[in-house]
N, C-alpha and C positions, 0 to 999 in steps of 0.2 A: 637441291641438297637439303635445304631446310625442310621442304615438304616431305622428303623421304623420312627424316628423323621424326617429324610430327606424326606421320602416318604410322610408323613403327610404334610410337608411344601410344597412339590411340588404339591400335590393334592389341597391344600388350595390356594396357590398363583399362580400356573401355569395358570389357566384360566384367572386370572386378568392380568397377564403379556401378554397373547395373546390379550385380549381385548385392553389393553393399547397400544400395538404395532399396532393394527389395527386402533385405533383412531388416532395415530400419523402418520402412513404411508399411510393409505388409501386416505386421501385428496390430497396426492402428486401424485397419479397415475391418468391416464386418466379416468379410470372407476370412481374413487372417485370424480374427478372434474365434470364429467357428472352427477353423483348422487347428488352432492351438488347443481349444477345448477337446476336440476329437483326439488329438495326440496325447493329451494328459489322461484321458479316460482309458486309453489303450485300444481304441478301435470301436467296433460295433458288437454289442452282445447279440445272442441268438434271438431274443425277443424283438429287439429293434430291427434286426435283419429280416425276420419273418414279416414284420409290419411293413417294412419298406418294399419287400417282394410282393406283398399283397397290393400295395398302392401301385406298384409298377404294372402288375397284371391288370388292375382296374383301368389304368391309363391306356394300356394296350387295347383293351376291349373298347373303350370309348373312341380311340383313334380308328379302330376298324369300323365302328358304326358311322363315324363321320365320313370315312372314305366311301362307304356304301351310299350314304346320302349324297355325297358329291357326285358319284358315278350316276345316280338316278337323275339328279338335276341336269347334269351334262347331257344325258340321253334325251331328256325332255326338251332341252334347248336345241339340240340337233334336230329333233322332230319338228319343232315349230319353225326353225330356220328353213327346213326343207319344204314346209307347207306354205310358206309365204310366197306371194306372187313375185315375179321378177320386177325389179324397179323400172318404172316408166321413164322414158327420156323426156326431158323438158322440151316444150315446143318453142319456148322463147330462145332465140339465138344468144349465145354468149358473145360478148364483145371480144374482138381479137386482142391478144396481148401484144403490146408494143414495147419494145425495149427503149427505155428513156435514157438518153445520154445527158449528162450535166452540161448546161450551157455556159 
């Protein structure tokens, strides 16, 4: 009975506590300060948007180049792996594994 009441209170007031903590703590963080500054300015102007779009396009090109390089290295690794001789078996016998029981 007590747990039911406690659970109901947590479910009713828990989300409000989280929202309250975010409202109090978020503006003190770097991310919160950046978001507040962006909201005060009224968003992104056309010049900043075009700059950010250019940066995004540059990042996209760099990512495509890195992917091509990775594909090339993977193909080289596969060729070398196929060219390697099969591993030889050791001629020295391995000792049998015994199960040890505590004495």
